[in-house]
MIFIGU-26150 format. One record per residue (C-alpha): residue in one letter; x, y, z. Coordinates in Angstrom, 1 decimal, m for minus. Layout:
N
code_xx_yy_zz
a_X_Y_Z .
...
END
This chain:
225
code_xx_yy_zz
x_117.4_118.3_119.5 .
x_114.1_119.3_117.8 .
x_110.9_120.5_119.5 .
x_110.0_117.0_120.6 .
x_112.9_116.5_123.0 .
x_116.0_117.8_124.6 .
x_119.7_116.9_125.1 .
x_121.3_116.9_128.5 .
x_125.1_117.3_129.1 .
x_125.8_115.5_132.4 .
x_122.1_116.1_133.4 .
x_122.1_119.7_132.4 .
x_119.8_120.7_129.4 .
x_121.9_122.3_126.7 .
x_121.7_123.7_123.2 .
x_125.3_124.8_123.0 .
x_128.0_124.4_125.6 .
x_131.7_124.9_126.1 .
x_133.6_121.9_127.5 .
x_137.1_120.9_128.3 .
x_139.3_119.5_125.6 .
x_139.9_115.7_126.0 .
x_137.4_115.3_128.9 .
x_134.6_112.7_128.6 .
x_131.0_113.8_129.0 .
x_127.7_112.1_129.0 .
x_124.9_113.2_126.6 .
x_121.4_112.0_127.1 .
x_118.5_112.5_124.7 .
x_115.0_112.7_126.3 .
x_111.6_113.3_124.8 .
x_109.5_116.1_126.2 .
x_106.3_114.1_126.5 .
x_105.1_110.5_126.2 .
x_103.9_111.4_122.8 .
x_107.4_111.3_121.4 .
x_110.4_109.0_121.6 .
x_114.0_109.2_120.8 .
x_114.8_107.8_117.3 .
x_118.5_108.2_116.7 .
x_121.6_110.5_116.8 .
x_122.6_112.1_113.6 .
x_124.6_109.9_111.3 .
x_127.5_112.2_110.9 .
x_128.0_112.9_114.6 .
x_130.1_111.2_117.3 .
x_127.0_109.5_118.8 .
x_126.0_107.6_115.6 .
x_124.3_104.3_116.3 .
x_124.4_104.9_120.1 .
x_121.4_104.6_122.4 .
x_119.8_107.6_124.2 .
x_122.9_108.0_126.4 .
x_126.1_108.6_124.6 .
x_129.6_109.4_125.9 .
x_131.8_111.9_124.0 .
x_135.4_113.0_124.5 .
x_135.7_116.3_122.5 .
x_139.0_117.2_120.9 .
x_137.5_120.0_118.8 .
x_134.2_121.6_117.9 .
x_131.4_119.1_117.7 .
x_127.8_119.2_116.5 .
x_125.5_116.5_117.9 .
x_121.9_116.3_116.9 .
x_119.2_114.0_118.4 .
x_116.2_113.0_116.4 .
x_112.8_112.3_117.9 .
x_109.6_110.9_116.4 .
x_106.0_110.1_117.4 .
x_105.7_107.2_119.9 .
x_103.6_104.2_118.8 .
x_100.8_102.7_120.9 .
x_100.2_98.9_120.8 .
x_96.5_98.3_120.2 .
x_95.5_94.7_121.0 .
x_92.8_92.9_118.9 .
x_90.8_89.9_119.9 .
x_88.2_87.8_118.0 .
x_85.5_85.7_119.5 .
x_83.9_83.3_117.0 .
x_85.0_82.9_113.3 .
x_85.8_86.0_111.4 .
x_88.6_88.5_110.7 .
x_89.5_92.1_111.5 .
x_91.4_94.2_109.1 .
x_92.3_97.7_108.0 .
x_93.9_99.6_105.1 .
x_94.2_102.8_107.1 .
x_97.4_104.7_107.9 .
x_98.8_102.5_110.7 .
x_102.3_101.2_111.2 .
x_101.5_97.9_109.6 .
x_98.4_96.6_107.8 .
x_96.2_94.5_110.2 .
x_94.9_91.1_109.1 .
x_93.7_89.3_112.2 .
x_91.7_86.1_111.9 .
x_90.1_83.7_114.3 .
x_92.6_81.1_113.2 .
x_95.6_83.3_114.2 .
x_97.8_81.5_116.6 .
x_99.7_84.5_117.9 .
x_98.2_87.4_119.8 .
x_97.0_90.0_117.3 .
x_97.8_93.7_117.6 .
x_98.9_96.7_115.6 .
x_100.9_99.8_116.3 .
x_99.3_103.2_116.0 .
x_101.1_106.6_116.2 .
x_100.4_108.3_119.5 .
x_97.2_110.5_119.4 .
x_96.5_109.0_115.9 .
x_93.4_107.1_114.9 .
x_92.7_103.6_113.5 .
x_89.7_102.2_111.7 .
x_89.1_98.4_111.6 .
x_86.5_96.4_109.7 .
x_85.1_93.1_111.1 .
x_84.3_90.6_108.4 .
x_82.5_87.3_109.2 .
x_83.7_84.0_107.9 .
x_81.5_81.7_105.9 .
x_78.2_80.8_107.7 .
x_78.8_83.3_110.4 .
x_77.6_86.8_111.2 .
x_79.1_89.7_112.9 .
x_77.4_90.4_116.2 .
x_79.0_93.4_117.8 .
x_82.2_95.0_119.1 .
x_82.8_94.1_122.8 .
x_85.5_96.8_122.7 .
x_85.1_99.6_122.1 .
x_81.4_99.3_123.0 .
x_80.7_102.6_121.4 .
x_81.0_100.9_118.0 .
x_78.1_98.6_118.8 .
x_76.9_96.5_115.8 .
x_78.6_98.6_113.2 .
x_81.3_96.4_111.6 .
x_83.4_99.4_110.8 .
x_84.9_100.8_114.0 .
x_87.2_103.8_114.6 .
x_89.3_104.7_117.7 .
x_90.6_108.2_117.7 .
x_93.3_110.0_119.8 .
x_95.0_106.7_120.6 .
x_97.2_106.9_123.7 .
x_96.0_110.3_124.7 .
x_92.7_109.1_126.1 .
x_92.4_107.8_129.7 .
x_90.8_104.7_128.2 .
x_93.1_102.0_126.8 .
x_92.6_101.5_123.1 .
x_91.7_97.9_122.2 .
x_89.4_96.1_119.8 .
x_87.3_92.9_120.5 .
x_85.0_91.6_117.7 .
x_82.3_89.0_118.3 .
x_81.0_86.7_115.6 .
x_78.3_84.0_115.8 .
x_77.4_81.1_113.6 .
x_74.4_81.8_111.4 .
x_71.2_80.1_112.5 .
x_68.9_78.0_110.3 .
x_65.3_77.6_111.2 .
x_63.9_74.0_111.2 .
x_60.1_73.7_111.1 .
x_58.6_70.5_112.4 .
x_54.9_69.8_111.8 .
x_53.1_67.9_114.6 .
x_52.4_64.3_113.4 .
x_48.9_62.9_114.0 .
x_49.9_59.3_114.7 .
x_53.4_59.3_116.0 .
x_56.2_61.4_117.4 .
x_59.3_63.1_115.9 .
x_62.3_63.5_118.2 .
x_65.8_64.8_117.6 .
x_69.0_63.1_118.9 .
x_69.9_66.3_120.9 .
x_66.4_66.1_122.6 .
x_65.7_69.6_121.4 .
x_62.7_68.4_119.3 .
x_59.9_66.3_120.8 .
x_56.7_66.5_118.8 .
x_53.7_64.2_118.9 .
x_50.0_64.3_119.2 .
x_50.1_64.2_123.0 .
x_52.9_66.8_123.4 .
x_52.3_70.4_124.1 .
x_55.6_71.6_122.8 .
x_54.8_74.9_121.0 .
x_57.9_74.4_118.9 .
x_56.1_71.7_117.0 .
x_54.3_74.5_115.1 .
x_57.1_77.0_115.0 .
x_60.8_77.0_114.3 .
x_63.9_75.4_115.9 .
x_67.1_77.4_115.3 .
x_70.3_75.4_114.6 .
x_73.8_76.5_113.6 .
x_74.2_76.4_109.8 .
x_75.9_73.2_108.5 .
x_75.1_71.4_111.8 .
x_73.8_67.8_111.3 .
x_70.4_67.3_113.0 .
x_69.3_63.7_113.4 .
x_65.5_63.2_113.5 .
x_63.7_60.0_114.4 .
x_60.0_59.2_113.5 .
x_58.2_56.7_115.7 .
x_54.7_55.5_114.8 .
x_52.2_55.0_117.6 .
x_50.6_51.5_118.1 .
x_48.5_50.4_115.2 .
x_50.4_52.7_112.7 .
x_53.6_52.4_110.7 .
x_56.1_55.0_109.4 .
x_55.6_55.6_105.7 .
x_57.9_58.4_104.6 .
x_59.3_61.9_105.4 .
x_57.9_65.0_103.7 .
x_60.7_67.6_103.3 .
x_63.5_65.6_104.8 .
END
């Protein structure tokens, strides 16, 4: 074994051992800490292509080597709204998660390693913040370090919102202007402060306005519509 793990012969840790000719023995490869995992037995030894536990029956001198490597930590990624999360950093596989992804999105990061993700909004949306980790706040570039070693589980959750467009409605003198969603209701008798300020709507959303003249007047035309 290397420094990351050990090999047991019938549950006894060994580096070298004398055994009886023709007798079967069980070898088990085990990592020292959760940071490492068993990868494989050496390709030239009797345990080639075997799992962590291998049975040998020596009929002569044998050399058996177990190989260990860093464990990977699965980091889940979720997206709220329309956008994408990606990275070009040194992770097991490049991440390209989008809000249209049908499968659960995640990436594998080496134990105690780090990962940096960038949140990119889709057209007509803006990046709001990271729900996880909250320490990244409104910065679209977010890094988690020491993955797997921290008591806090590593995960990313990006929030996107549709961009807002301001609609200004001037208060008419001889009629009312209303919207189909009842958000706008402006007229000479109304006290809606929004008649002189802005209404916020999602970009690309259709807003239907209706102008109605009061008695004795008629609608002539829209200005700016």
